[in-house]
LUMVEX-69116 format. One record per atom (N, C-alpha, C, O): x, z, y. Coordinates in Angstrom, 1 decimal. Each point is the difference from the previous one (the first is absolute). Layout:
residues N
c1;c3;c2
X;Z;Y
...
end
This chain:
residues 261
c1;c3;c2
-46.8;51.2;115.0
-1.2;-0.8;-0.4
-0.6;-0.6;1.3
-0.4;0.7;0.9
0.2;-2.0;-0.9
-0.5;-0.8;1.1
-1.5;-0.1;-0.2
-0.4;-0.6;-1.1
-0.4;1.0;2.0
-1.5;-0.2;-0.1
-0.3;-1.4;0.1
0.8;-0.9;0.5
-2.0;0.5;-0.9
-0.5;-1.3;0.1
-0.6;-0.3;1.4
-0.7;0.9;0.6
1.1;-2.0;-0.1
-0.5;-0.4;1.4
-0.9;-1.3;-0.2
0.0;-0.6;-1.0
-0.7;0.4;2.1
-0.9;-1.2;0.0
0.8;-1.2;0.7
-0.3;-1.2;-0.4
1.1;1.5;1.4
0.7;-1.0;0.7
1.5;0.2;-0.1
0.5;1.1;0.2
0.2;-2.2;-0.5
1.5;0.0;-0.2
0.6;-1.0;1.0
-0.4;-1.1;0.0
1.4;1.6;0.8
0.7;-0.8;0.9
1.5;-0.1;-0.6
0.6;1.0;0.0
-0.2;-2.2;-0.3
1.4;-0.1;-0.6
0.9;-0.8;0.9
-0.4;-1.0;0.7
1.6;1.5;-0.6
1.1;-0.8;0.5
0.3;-1.1;-1.0
-0.4;0.1;-1.2
1.1;-1.2;1.6
0.3;-1.0;-1.0
1.5;0.1;-0.5
0.2;0.3;-1.1
0.7;-0.5;2.0
1.5;-0.1;-0.4
0.5;1.4;-0.4
-0.2;1.0;0.8
0.8;-0.9;-1.9
0.6;1.2;-0.6
-1.1;1.0;-0.5
0.3;1.1;-0.4
-1.6;-1.5;0.5
-1.1;0.9;-0.5
-0.7;-0.7;-1.1
-0.1;0.5;-1.1
-0.3;-1.7;1.3
-0.6;-0.9;-1.0
1.0;-1.0;-0.5
0.2;-0.2;-1.2
0.3;-0.6;2.2
0.9;-1.1;-0.3
1.4;0.6;0.0
0.4;0.6;1.0
0.4;-0.9;-2.0
1.4;0.5;-0.2
0.9;-0.7;1.0
0.8;-0.8;-0.5
-0.8;1.2;1.7
0.7;-0.7;1.1
1.5;0.0;-0.3
0.7;-1.1;0.1
-0.1;2.2;-0.4
1.5;0.1;-0.2
0.5;-0.9;-1.1
1.0;-0.8;0.2
-1.7;0.8;-1.3
0.4;-0.8;-1.1
-0.2;-1.5;0.3
0.9;-0.8;-0.3
-2.0;0.5;0.8
-0.4;-1.4;0.4
1.0;-0.6;1.0
0.4;-1.1;-0.1
-0.1;1.9;1.1
0.9;-0.4;1.1
1.4;-0.3;-0.6
0.6;-1.0;0.4
-0.2;1.9;-1.2
1.4;-0.2;-0.7
0.0;-1.3;-0.8
1.0;-0.7;0.1
-2.0;0.5;-0.9
-0.1;-1.2;-0.8
0.0;-1.2;0.8
0.7;-1.0;-0.3
-1.4;1.0;1.4
-0.1;-1.2;0.9
1.3;-0.2;0.7
0.5;-1.2;0.1
0.2;2.2;0.4
1.3;-0.2;0.7
1.0;-0.4;-1.0
0.9;-0.9;0.3
-0.8;1.4;-1.5
0.9;-0.4;-1.0
-0.1;-1.5;-0.3
1.0;-0.7;-0.1
-2.3;0.3;0.0
-0.2;-1.4;-0.2
0.5;-0.9;1.1
0.6;-1.0;-0.2
-0.8;1.5;1.4
0.3;-0.8;1.2
1.5;0.0;0.3
0.6;-1.0;0.5
0.1;2.0;-1.0
1.5;0.1;0.1
0.6;-1.2;-0.7
0.9;-0.7;0.5
-1.5;0.4;-1.7
0.5;-1.2;-0.7
-0.5;-1.3;0.6
0.7;-0.9;0.1
-2.0;0.9;0.3
-0.6;-1.2;0.5
0.7;-0.5;1.3
0.2;-1.2;0.1
0.2;2.2;0.7
0.7;-0.4;1.3
1.5;0.1;-0.2
0.8;-0.2;1.0
-0.3;0.4;-2.2
1.5;0.0;-0.3
0.7;0.9;1.0
1.0;-0.4;0.6
-1.5;1.7;-0.5
0.7;0.9;0.9
1.3;0.5;-0.5
0.8;0.5;0.8
-0.5;-0.7;-2.1
1.4;0.4;-0.5
1.0;-0.9;0.7
1.0;0.5;0.5
-1.3;-1.8;-0.3
1.0;-0.9;0.6
-0.1;0.1;1.5
0.9;0.0;0.8
-2.2;0.2;-0.3
-0.2;-0.1;1.5
0.6;1.2;0.7
0.7;-0.1;1.0
-1.0;1.3;-1.5
0.5;1.2;0.7
0.6;1.1;-1.0
0.2;1.1;0.4
0.1;-1.6;-1.6
0.7;0.9;-0.9
-0.8;1.1;-0.7
0.5;1.1;-0.2
-1.8;-1.4;-0.1
-0.8;1.0;-0.6
0.2;-0.1;-1.5
-0.6;-0.9;-0.7
1.4;1.8;0.2
0.3;0.0;-1.5
-0.6;1.3;-0.6
-0.1;0.1;-1.2
-0.3;0.8;2.0
-0.7;1.2;-0.4
-1.4;0.1;0.5
-0.2;0.3;1.2
-0.8;-0.8;-2.0
-1.3;-0.1;0.5
-0.6;1.4;0.3
-0.8;0.1;0.9
1.1;0.9;-1.7
-0.5;1.3;0.3
0.4;0.5;1.4
-0.7;0.6;0.7
2.0;-0.8;-0.4
0.5;0.4;1.3
-0.7;-0.7;1.1
-0.3;0.6;1.0
0.2;-1.9;-1.2
-0.7;-0.8;1.1
-1.4;0.5;0.2
-0.5;0.2;1.1
-0.2;0.1;-2.2
-1.4;0.5;0.1
-0.1;1.4;0.7
-0.9;0.3;0.8
1.9;0.5;-1.1
0.1;1.4;0.6
0.2;-0.2;1.5
-0.7;0.7;0.8
1.6;-1.6;-0.4
0.2;-0.2;1.5
-1.3;-0.5;0.6
-0.4;0.4;1.1
-0.2;-1.3;-1.7
-1.3;-0.6;0.5
-1.1;1.1;0.1
-0.6;0.1;1.1
0.5;0.7;-2.1
-1.0;1.1;0.1
0.2;0.9;1.1
-1.0;0.4;0.7
2.2;0.0;-0.4
0.3;0.9;1.1
-0.3;-0.6;1.3
-0.6;0.7;0.9
0.9;-1.9;-0.7
-0.3;-0.7;1.3
-1.5;-0.3;0.1
-0.5;0.2;1.1
-0.1;-0.6;-2.2
-1.5;-0.3;0.1
-0.8;1.3;0.3
-1.0;-0.1;0.7
1.4;1.2;-1.2
-0.7;1.2;0.3
0.0;0.4;1.4
-1.0;0.3;0.6
2.1;-0.4;0.1
0.1;0.2;1.4
-0.8;-0.9;0.8
-0.7;0.4;0.9
0.8;-1.7;-1.2
-0.7;-1.0;0.7
-1.5;0.1;-0.2
-0.8;-0.2;1.0
0.3;0.6;-2.2
-1.4;0.2;-0.2
-0.5;1.1;0.8
-1.1;0.0;0.6
1.8;1.1;-0.5
-0.4;1.1;0.9
-0.2;-0.4;1.4
-0.9;0.4;0.7
1.8;-1.2;-0.2
-0.1;-0.5;1.4
-1.2;-0.9;0.1
-0.7;0.0;1.0
0.5;-0.9;-2.0
-1.2;-0.8;0.0
-1.3;0.8;0.1
-0.9;-0.4;0.7
0.8;1.4;-1.5
-1.2;0.8;-0.1
-0.2;0.8;1.3
-1.1;0.4;0.3
2.2;-0.1;0.4
-0.2;0.6;1.3
-0.2;-1.0;1.1
-0.2;0.4;1.2
0.1;-1.7;-1.5
-0.3;-1.0;1.0
1.2;-0.4;0.8
-0.1;-0.6;1.1
1.4;1.0;-1.5
1.2;-0.3;0.8
0.5;-1.4;-0.2
0.7;-0.6;0.9
-1.0;0.0;-2.1
0.4;-1.4;-0.2
-1.1;-0.8;-0.7
-0.9;0.6;-0.5
1.0;-1.9;0.6
-1.1;-0.8;-0.5
0.2;-0.2;-1.5
1.1;0.2;-0.6
-2.1;-0.8;-0.1
0.1;-0.3;-1.4
1.1;-1.1;-0.2
0.8;0.1;-0.9
-0.8;-1.0;1.8
1.0;-1.1;-0.1
1.4;0.5;0.0
0.9;-0.5;-0.7
-0.7;1.4;1.7
1.4;0.6;0.1
0.4;0.8;-1.2
1.1;-0.1;-0.5
-2.1;0.8;0.0
0.3;0.8;-1.2
0.4;-0.9;-1.2
1.0;0.2;-0.7
-1.8;-1.3;0.5
0.2;-0.8;-1.1
1.4;-0.8;0.1
0.6;-0.3;-1.1
-0.2;0.0;2.3
1.3;-0.7;0.1
1.2;1.0;0.0
0.9;-0.3;-0.7
-1.0;1.3;1.5
1.1;0.9;0.2
0.4;0.8;-1.3
1.2;0.3;-0.2
-2.2;0.0;-0.6
0.4;0.9;-1.2
1.0;-0.8;-0.9
0.8;0.7;-0.6
-0.9;-2.0;0.5
0.9;-0.7;-0.8
1.3;-0.4;0.8
1.1;0.0;-0.6
-1.3;-0.3;1.8
1.1;-0.4;0.8
1.0;1.2;0.1
1.2;-0.2;-0.2
-1.7;1.4;0.4
0.9;1.2;0.1
0.6;0.3;-1.4
1.2;0.4;0.0
-1.9;-0.6;-1.0
0.5;0.2;-1.4
1.2;-1.0;-0.2
1.0;0.4;-0.6
-1.2;-1.7;0.9
1.0;-0.9;-0.2
1.3;0.3;0.7
1.1;0.0;-0.5
-1.3;0.4;1.8
1.2;0.3;0.8
0.7;1.2;-0.5
1.3;0.1;-0.1
-2.0;1.0;-0.2
0.6;1.2;-0.4
0.7;-0.2;-1.4
1.1;0.6;-0.2
-1.8;-1.3;-0.6
0.6;-0.3;-1.4
1.3;-0.7;0.2
1.0;0.3;-0.7
-0.9;-1.3;1.6
1.2;-0.7;0.2
1.1;0.9;0.5
1.2;-0.1;-0.4
-1.5;0.9;1.4
1.0;0.9;0.6
0.6;0.9;-1.1
1.2;0.3;-0.1
-2.1;0.3;-0.7
0.4;1.0;-1.0
0.9;-0.7;-1.1
0.9;0.6;-0.5
-1.1;-1.9;0.3
0.8;-0.7;-1.0
1.1;-0.8;0.6
0.7;-0.7;-0.8
-0.5;0.8;2.1
1.1;-0.7;0.6
-0.2;-1.5;-0.1
1.0;-0.8;0.0
-2.2;0.3;-0.1
-0.3;-1.4;-0.2
-0.2;-0.7;1.3
-0.8;0.5;0.9
1.4;-1.6;-0.6
-0.2;-0.8;1.2
-1.3;-0.7;-0.1
-0.2;-0.8;-1.0
-0.7;1.0;2.0
-1.3;-0.7;0.0
0.2;-1.4;0.4
0.5;-0.3;1.1
-0.8;-0.6;-2.0
0.2;-1.4;0.2
-1.3;-0.7;0.4
-0.6;-0.8;-0.8
0.1;1.1;2.0
-1.2;-0.6;0.5
0.2;-0.9;1.2
-1.0;-0.5;0.6
2.2;0.2;-0.2
0.2;-0.8;1.2
1.5;0.1;0.4
0.7;0.9;-0.4
-0.3;-1.8;1.4
1.3;0.0;0.4
0.3;1.0;1.2
1.2;0.3;0.2
-2.2;0.2;0.4
0.2;0.9;1.1
-1.1;1.1;-0.1
-0.9;-0.1;-0.8
1.1;1.2;1.6
-0.9;1.1;-0.1
-1.5;-0.4;0.3
-0.9;0.5;-0.6
0.7;-1.3;1.6
-1.3;-0.4;0.4
-0.7;-0.8;-1.1
-1.2;0.2;-0.3
1.9;-1.1;-0.3
-0.5;-0.8;-1.1
-0.3;0.8;-1.2
-1.0;-0.2;-0.7
1.9;1.2;0.4
-0.2;0.8;-1.1
-1.2;0.9;0.1
-0.8;0.1;-0.9
0.6;0.4;2.1
-1.2;0.9;0.3
-1.3;-0.9;-0.2
-1.0;0.5;-0.6
1.0;-1.6;1.1
-1.2;-0.9;-0.1
-0.3;-0.4;-1.4
-1.1;0.1;-0.5
2.2;-0.4;-0.3
-0.2;-0.4;-1.3
-0.4;1.1;-1.0
-0.8;-0.2;-0.9
1.4;1.4;1.2
-0.3;1.1;-0.9
-1.4;0.5;0.3
-0.7;0.5;-0.9
0.2;-0.6;2.1
-1.4;0.3;0.3
-1.0;-0.9;-0.7
-1.0;0.4;-0.6
1.3;-1.7;0.6
-0.8;-1.0;-0.7
0.0;0.3;-1.5
-1.0;-0.1;-0.6
2.2;0.3;0.1
0.1;0.3;-1.4
-0.8;1.3;-0.4
-0.6;0.0;-1.1
0.7;1.0;1.9
-0.7;1.2;-0.3
-1.5;-0.2;0.0
-0.7;0.6;-0.8
0.2;-1.4;1.8
-1.4;-0.3;0.0
-0.5;-0.7;-1.3
-1.0;0.3;-0.5
1.8;-1.3;0.1
-0.3;-0.7;-1.2
0.0;0.9;-1.2
-0.9;0.0;-0.9
1.9;0.9;0.8
0.1;1.0;-1.1
-1.2;0.9;0.1
-0.6;0.3;-1.1
0.2;0.2;2.3
-1.1;0.9;0.1
-1.3;-0.7;-0.4
-0.9;0.7;-0.6
0.7;-1.9;0.9
-1.3;-0.7;-0.4
0.0;-0.2;-1.5
-1.0;0.2;-0.6
2.2;-0.5;0.0
0.0;-0.2;-1.4
-0.2;1.4;-0.7
-0.6;0.0;-1.1
1.0;1.0;1.7
-0.2;1.4;-0.6
-1.5;0.3;-0.1
-0.5;0.4;-1.0
-0.2;-0.6;2.1
-1.4;0.3;0.1
-0.8;-0.9;-1.1
-0.9;0.4;-0.6
1.3;-1.7;0.6
-0.6;-0.9;-1.0
0.3;0.5;-1.4
-0.9;-0.1;-0.9
2.1;0.5;0.6
0.3;0.4;-1.3
-0.7;1.3;-0.4
-0.4;0.2;-1.2
0.2;0.7;2.1
-0.6;1.3;-0.2
-1.3;-0.1;-0.7
-0.4;0.8;-0.8
-0.4;-1.8;1.2
-1.4;-0.1;-0.5
0.0;-0.3;-1.5
-1.0;0.1;-0.7
2.1;-0.6;0.1
0.1;-0.3;-1.4
0.6;1.2;-0.8
0.0;-0.1;-1.2
0.3;1.1;1.9
0.5;1.2;-0.7
-1.3;0.9;-0.2
-0.6;0.4;1.0
0.3;0.0;-2.2
-1.3;0.6;-0.2
0.0;1.4;-0.6
-1.0;0.5;-0.5
2.2;0.1;0.4
0.0;1.4;-0.6
-0.8;1.0;0.9
0.0;-0.1;1.2
-0.7;0.9;-1.9
-0.8;1.1;0.6
0.6;1.3;-0.3
0.8;0.2;-0.9
-1.1;0.8;1.7
0.5;1.4;-0.3
-0.7;0.5;-1.3
-1.0;-0.5;-0.3
1.8;1.3;-0.4
-0.6;0.5;-1.3
-1.4;0.5;0.1
-0.3;0.9;0.8
-0.5;-1.4;-1.7
-1.4;0.5;-0.1
-0.9;-0.4;1.1
-1.2;0.4;0.0
1.6;-1.3;0.9
-0.8;-0.4;1.2
-1.2;-0.7;-0.5
-1.1;0.2;0.5
1.2;-1.2;-1.4
-1.1;-0.8;-0.5
-1.0;0.9;-0.7
-1.2;-0.1;0.2
1.7;1.0;-1.0
-0.9;0.9;-0.8
-0.9;0.9;1.0
-1.1;0.2;-0.3
1.8;0.3;1.3
-0.7;0.8;1.0
-1.1;-0.8;0.7
-1.1;0.5;0.1
1.4;-1.7;0.3
-1.0;-0.8;0.7
-1.1;-0.3;-0.9
-1.2;0.0;0.4
1.5;-0.4;-1.6
-1.1;-0.3;-1.0
-0.9;1.2;-0.2
-1.2;-0.2;0.0
1.8;1.3;-0.2
-0.8;1.2;-0.2
-0.9;0.4;1.2
-1.2;0.4;-0.2
1.8;-0.4;1.4
-0.8;0.3;1.2
-1.2;-1.0;0.1
-1.1;0.5;0.4
1.4;-1.8;-0.6
-1.1;-0.9;0.1
-1.1;0.2;-1.0
-1.2;-0.1;0.3
1.6;0.5;-1.5
-0.9;0.3;-1.1
-0.9;1.2;0.4
-1.1;0.1;-0.5
1.7;0.8;1.2
-0.8;1.2;0.5
-0.9;-0.3;1.2
-0.8;0.9;0.4
0.9;-2.1;0.1
-0.9;-0.4;1.1
0.6;0.4;1.4
-0.7;0.0;1.0
2.0;0.3;-1.0
0.6;0.3;1.3
0.2;-1.2;0.8
0.1;-1.1;-0.5
0.0;1.3;1.8
0.3;-1.1;1.0
1.5;0.1;0.4
0.5;1.1;0.3
0.2;-2.2;-0.2
1.4;0.0;0.2
0.3;-0.9;1.2
-0.4;-1.2;0.0
1.3;1.7;0.9
0.5;-0.8;1.1
1.5;0.0;-0.1
0.6;1.0;-0.5
0.1;-2.0;1.1
1.4;0.1;0.1
0.3;0.0;1.5
-0.6;-0.7;0.8
1.6;1.4;-0.4
0.5;0.1;1.4
1.5;-0.3;0.0
0.7;0.8;-0.7
-0.2;-1.8;1.4
1.4;-0.4;-0.1
0.5;-0.4;1.4
-0.7;-0.6;0.8
2.0;1.0;-0.6
0.7;-0.5;1.2
0.8;-1.2;-0.3
0.7;-0.5;0.9
-0.9;-0.1;-2.1
0.8;-1.2;-0.4
-0.6;-1.2;0.7
-0.9;0.0;0.7
1.6;-1.2;-1.0
-0.3;-1.2;0.7
-1.2;-0.7;-0.7
-0.1;0.0;-1.3
-0.9;-0.4;2.1
-1.2;-0.5;-0.6
0.2;-1.3;-0.9
-0.8;-0.1;-0.9
1.8;-0.7;1.3
0.1;-1.3;-0.8
0.5;0.3;-1.4
0.0;-1.0;-0.8
0.5;2.2;0.5
0.5;0.2;-1.4
-0.8;1.1;-0.7
-0.1;0.0;-1.2
-0.6;0.9;1.9
-0.6;1.1;-0.7
-1.2;-0.4;-0.9
-0.1;0.4;-1.1
-0.7;-1.3;1.6
-1.1;-0.5;-0.8
0.5;-0.8;-1.3
-0.5;0.2;-1.1
1.5;-1.0;1.3
0.5;-0.8;-1.1
0.7;0.9;-1.0
0.0;-0.3;-1.2
0.7;1.3;1.7
0.6;1.0;-1.0
-1.0;0.7;-0.8
0.2;0.1;-1.2
-1.3;0.3;1.8
-1.1;0.7;-0.8
-0.6;-1.0;-0.9
-0.4;0.4;-1.2
0.2;-1.6;1.6
-0.7;-1.0;-0.8
0.9;-0.4;-1.2
-0.5;0.0;-1.2
1.7;-0.2;1.4
0.9;-0.4;-1.1
0.3;1.1;-1.0
0.3;-0.3;-1.1
-0.3;1.5;1.6
0.2;1.1;-0.9
-1.3;0.5;-0.7
0.1;0.9;-0.8
-1.2;-1.5;1.1
-1.2;0.2;-0.7
-0.8;1.2;0.4
-0.8;0.5;-0.8
1.0;0.0;2.0
-0.7;1.3;0.4
-1.0;-0.3;1.2
-0.8;0.9;0.3
0.7;-2.1;0.2
-0.8;-0.2;1.2
-1.5;0.2;-0.4
-0.8;0.4;0.9
0.4;-0.6;-2.1
-1.4;0.1;-0.4
-0.5;1.4;0.0
-1.2;0.2;0.0
2.1;0.8;0.0
-0.4;1.4;0.0
-0.3;0.5;1.5
-0.6;1.1;0.1
1.0;-1.9;0.8
0.0;0.5;1.4
-1.3;-0.5;0.7
-0.4;-1.1;0.0
-0.3;2.1;0.7
-1.2;-0.3;0.7
0.2;-0.3;1.5
-0.8;-0.8;0.6
1.9;1.3;0.0
0.2;-0.3;1.4
1.5;0.0;0.2
0.8;0.7;-0.6
-0.4;-1.6;1.6
1.4;-0.2;0.3
0.3;0.3;1.5
-0.7;-0.5;0.8
1.7;1.3;-0.6
0.4;0.3;1.4
1.5;-0.2;0.1
0.8;0.9;-0.3
-0.4;-2.0;0.8
1.4;-0.4;0.2
0.2;0.2;1.5
-0.7;-0.6;0.8
1.7;1.5;-0.4
0.1;0.4;1.4
0.2;-1.2;0.9
-0.5;0.0;1.1
1.2;-1.0;-1.5
0.2;-1.2;0.8
-1.3;-0.7;0.3
-0.2;-0.6;1.1
-0.8;0.7;-2.0
-1.3;-0.7;0.3
-0.9;0.9;0.9
-0.7;-0.6;0.8
0.7;1.9;-1.0
-0.9;0.9;0.8
0.7;0.5;1.3
-0.7;0.6;0.8
2.0;-0.9;-0.7
0.7;0.4;1.3
0.3;1.5;0.1
0.2;0.5;1.0
-0.2;0.2;-2.2
0.3;1.4;0.0
0.9;0.3;-1.2
-0.3;-0.5;-1.1
1.3;1.3;1.3
1.0;0.4;-1.0
-0.3;1.4;-0.5
-0.4;0.8;0.9
0.5;-0.6;-2.2
0.1;1.4;-0.4
1.2;0.7;0.7
1.0;-0.7;0.2
-1.0;1.9;0.2
-0.9;1.0;-0.4
-1.2;0.2;1.0
-0.7;1.1;0.0
0.4;-2.0;0.9
-1.1;0.1;0.9
-1.3;0.3;-0.8
-0.3;-0.7;-0.9
-0.4;1.8;1.3
-1.2;0.3;-0.8
-1.1;-1.0;0.1
-0.9;0.0;-0.9
0.9;-0.9;1.9
-1.1;-1.0;0.1
0.0;-0.9;-1.2
-1.1;-0.4;-0.4
2.2;0.0;-0.1
0.0;-0.9;-1.2
-0.6;0.7;-1.2
-0.6;-0.7;-0.8
0.8;2.0;0.6
-0.6;0.7;-1.1
-1.5;0.1;0.2
-0.8;-0.2;-0.9
0.4;0.4;2.2
-1.5;0.1;0.3
-0.6;-1.4;-0.3
-1.1;0.0;-0.6
1.7;-1.1;1.0
-0.6;-1.3;-0.3
-0.1;-0.2;-1.5
-1.0;-0.6;-0.5
2.0;1.0;-0.2
-0.1;-0.3;-1.5
-1.1;0.8;-0.6
-0.7;-0.5;-0.9
0.6;1.8;1.3
-1.1;0.8;-0.6
-1.4;-0.5;0.4
-0.9;0.0;-0.8
0.8;-0.5;2.0
-1.3;-0.6;0.5
-0.3;-1.2;-0.9
-1.2;-0.1;-0.4
2.2;-0.7;0.1
-0.3;-1.1;-0.9
-0.4;0.3;-1.4
-0.8;-0.7;-0.6
1.2;1.9;0.1
-0.3;0.4;-1.3
-1.4;0.7;-0.1
-0.8;-0.3;-0.9
0.5;1.1;1.9
-1.3;0.7;0.0
-1.1;-0.6;0.8
-1.2;0.3;-0.2
1.6;-1.3;1.1
-1.0;-0.6;0.9
0.2;0.6;1.4
-0.1;1.2;0.1
0.2;-2.1;0.9
0.2;0.5;1.3
-1.2;0.9;0.5
0.2;1.0;0.7
-1.4;-1.4;-1.0
-1.2;0.8;0.4
0.0;1.4;-0.6
-0.3;1.0;0.6
0.7;-1.0;-1.9
0.1;1.3;-0.7
1.0;0.9;0.7
-0.2;1.2;0.2
1.4;-1.8;0.1
1.1;0.8;0.6
-0.4;0.4;1.4
0.4;1.1;0.5
-1.2;-1.8;0.2
-0.4;0.3;1.4
-0.9;1.2;0.0
-0.1;0.6;1.1
-0.5;-0.2;-2.2
-0.8;1.2;0.0
0.9;1.2;0.0
0.6;0.3;-1.0
-0.6;0.4;2.1
0.9;1.1;0.2
-0.3;1.2;-1.0
0.9;0.7;-0.4
-2.1;-0.6;0.0
-0.3;1.0;-1.0
0.5;-0.3;-1.4
0.4;0.9;-0.7
-0.3;-2.1;0.4
0.5;-0.5;-1.3
1.5;-0.1;-0.1
0.6;0.0;-1.0
0.0;-0.2;2.2
1.4;-0.3;0.1
0.9;1.0;-0.8
0.9;-0.5;-0.7
-1.0;1.8;0.9
0.8;0.9;-0.7
0.0;-0.1;-1.5
1.0;0.0;-0.7
-2.2;-0.3;0.2
-0.2;-0.2;-1.5
0.7;-1.3;-0.4
0.7;0.0;-1.1
-0.8;-1.0;1.9
0.6;-1.3;-0.4
1.5;0.2;0.0
0.7;-0.5;-0.9
-0.1;1.2;1.9
1.4;0.2;0.0
0.5;0.8;-1.2
1.1;-0.2;-0.5
-1.9;1.2;0.1
0.4;0.8;-1.1
0.0;-0.7;-1.3
0.6;0.4;-1.0
-1.2;-1.6;1.0
0.0;-0.9;-1.2
1.0;-1.1;0.0
0.0;-0.8;-0.9
0.9;0.9;1.8
1.0;-1.1;0.2
1.4;0.6;-0.3
0.4;1.1;0.4
0.5;-2.0;-1.0
1.4;0.4;-0.3
0.9;-1.1;0.4
-0.3;-1.2;-0.4
1.3;1.5;1.1
1.1;-1.0;0.3
1.1;0.1;-1.0
0.5;1.1;-0.2
-0.1;-2.2;-0.4
1.1;0.0;-0.9
1.2;-0.8;0.5
-0.2;-1.2;0.3
1.4;1.8;-0.1
1.1;-0.8;0.5
1.3;0.7;-0.3
0.1;1.2;-0.3
1.0;-2.0;0.5
1.3;0.5;-0.2
0.8;0.4;1.2
1.0;0.6;0.0
-1.5;-1.0;1.2
0.7;0.2;1.3
-0.6;1.2;0.6
-1.2;0.0;0.4
2.0;1.1;-0.3
-0.6;1.2;0.5
-0.5;-0.1;1.4
-1.0;0.6;0.4
1.8;-1.2;0.5
-0.4;-0.2;1.4
-1.3;-0.9;0.1
-1.0;0.5;0.6
1.1;-1.7;-1.1
-1.0;-0.9;0.3
-1.3;0.2;-0.8
-1.1;-0.1;0.5
1.3;0.5;-1.8
-1.2;0.2;-0.9
-0.5;1.5;0.1
-1.2;0.2;0.2
2.0;0.7;-0.4
-0.4;1.4;-0.2
-0.4;0.6;1.3
-1.1;0.6;0.2
2.1;-0.6;0.8
-0.3;0.6;1.3
-1.1;-0.8;0.7
-0.8;0.6;0.7
0.7;-1.9;-0.9
-1.1;-0.7;0.6
-1.3;0.4;-0.5
-1.0;0.2;0.8
0.9;0.0;-2.1
-1.3;0.5;-0.6
-0.3;1.4;0.4
-1.1;0.4;0.2
2.2;0.5;0.0
-0.3;1.3;0.4
-0.5;0.0;1.4
-1.0;0.8;0.3
1.5;-1.6;0.6
-0.5;-0.1;1.4
-1.5;-0.4;0.0
-0.8;0.5;0.7
0.5;-1.5;-1.6
-1.3;-0.5;-0.1
-1.0;1.0;-0.6
-1.2;0.0;0.3
1.7;0.9;-1.2
-0.8;1.0;-0.5
-0.5;-0.2;-1.4
-1.1;0.4;-0.3
1.8;-1.2;-0.5
-0.4;-0.2;-1.4
1.2;0.5;-0.9
1.1;0.2;0.4
-1.5;0.1;-1.7
1.0;0.4;-1.0
1.1;-1.1;-0.2
-0.3;-1.1;0.2
1.4;1.6;-0.7
1.1;-0.9;-0.3
0.7;0.2;-1.3
0.1;1.1;-0.5
0.3;-2.2;-0.2
0.7;0.0;-1.2
1.4;-0.6;0.3
0.1;-1.2;0.2
0.9;2.0;-0.2
1.4;-0.4;0.3
0.6;-0.5;-1.2
0.4;0.8;-0.9
-0.3;-2.1;0.7
0.7;-0.6;-1.2
1.5;0.0;0.3
0.5;-0.7;0.9
0.2;1.6;-1.6
1.4;0.3;0.3
0.9;-0.1;-1.2
0.5;1.0;-0.5
-0.3;-2.2;-0.1
0.7;-0.2;-1.2
1.5;0.4;0.1
0.6;0.3;-1.0
-0.1;-0.3;2.2
1.4;0.4;0.2
0.2;1.4;0.4
1.1;0.4;0.4
-2.1;0.4;-0.3
0.0;1.4;0.3
0.7;0.3;1.3
0.8;0.8;0.1
-1.2;-1.6;0.9
0.5;0.3;1.4
-0.6;1.3;0.5
-1.1;0.3;-0.1
2.0;0.4;0.8
-0.5;1.3;0.6
-1.0;-0.4;1.2
0.2;-0.9;0.7
-1.2;1.8;-0.6
-0.9;-0.3;1.1
-0.6;1.3;0.5
0.0;1.0;-0.7
-0.4;-1.0;2.0
-0.6;1.1;0.6
-1.5;-0.4;0.3
-0.3;-1.1;0.1
-0.5;2.1;0.1
-1.4;-0.3;0.4
-1.0;0.1;-1.0
-1.2;-0.2;0.2
1.6;0.4;-1.5
-0.9;0.3;-1.1
-1.2;-1.0;-0.2
-1.1;0.2;0.5
1.4;-1.4;-1.2
-1.1;-0.9;-0.3
-1.0;0.7;-0.9
0.4;1.0;-0.7
-1.6;-1.5;0.6
-1.0;0.6;-0.9
0.5;0.0;-1.5
-0.2;1.0;-0.7
0.8;-2.1;0.4
0.6;-0.2;-1.4
1.3;-0.7;0.2
0.2;-0.8;0.9
0.7;1.1;-1.9
1.3;-0.7;0.0
0.3;-0.2;-1.5
-0.1;0.9;-0.8
0.5;-2.2;0.5
0.3;-0.3;-1.4
1.0;-1.1;-0.1
0.1;-0.9;0.9
0.7;0.8;-2.0
0.8;-1.1;-0.2
-0.6;-1.1;-0.9
0.7;-0.9;-0.4
-2.0;1.1;0.1
-0.7;-0.9;-0.9
-1.4;-0.2;0.4
-0.8;0.9;0.2
0.5;-2.2;0.0
-1.4;-0.3;0.5
-1.1;0.4;-1.0
-1.1;0.1;0.3
1.5;0.0;-1.6
-1.0;0.3;-1.0
-0.7;1.3;0.3
-1.1;0.3;-0.5
1.8;0.6;1.3
-0.7;1.3;0.3
-1.2;-0.2;0.8
-0.8;1.0;0.2
0.6;-2.2;0.4
-1.2;-0.2;0.8
-1.3;0.0;-0.9
-1.1;0.2;0.4
1.3;-0.5;-1.7
-1.1;-0.2;-0.9
0.0;1.0;-1.2
-0.9;-0.1;-0.9
1.9;0.9;0.8
0.1;0.9;-1.2
-0.4;1.4;0.4
0.0;0.9;-0.9
end
């Protein structure tokens, strides 16, 4: 049983917005749009998406650690997928007459594909099961809601707007805008300050009570749950795939509806 809180901090991707489903739909669309079947022999869209997911996960972890730039992440995740997919299928990459020209052209092609992917993503609007109902109920109860995301600023707002949930959100903290990535506790602090008021939070006597009224909801154990634990607020680990975890979140569930039931 999840107690009622006054302040809710939500992750966006894979917590409210159905990132995996939306990403798959966007990439399947672009495989046809860019004619990848002819270009690099993509006849199995599921396999291509699986290769992309594996590469993207590693590069995202490096980006969040500050090891690579956003631009490099956005370009290399598709460039590496294209090259690996070609090798696995024994397909000759036809991007130029020599190695130097091929490298230059495939880099440019990957950048175009990456830009098209981000643009397409904002038109994919699937939400995680019960996400809208949860937000509606919390707002009806008078709760204050913030989102905290490590995603790209140019797409996160548009994704929330197009999927119809932006109106439920009182404060937005996109790591790229504030210069801080989860799991750094400072981004949680700023989000809570925005919800309760900076002056209120600055009162040391009131701060423990304010924190006791706050809950972080997210699917990423390291970024969302451990980050909230370090900051000192309760956590709701949204775990629809039942991933094993250590460290004991305050709550764990495979269904967001448990936040309001």
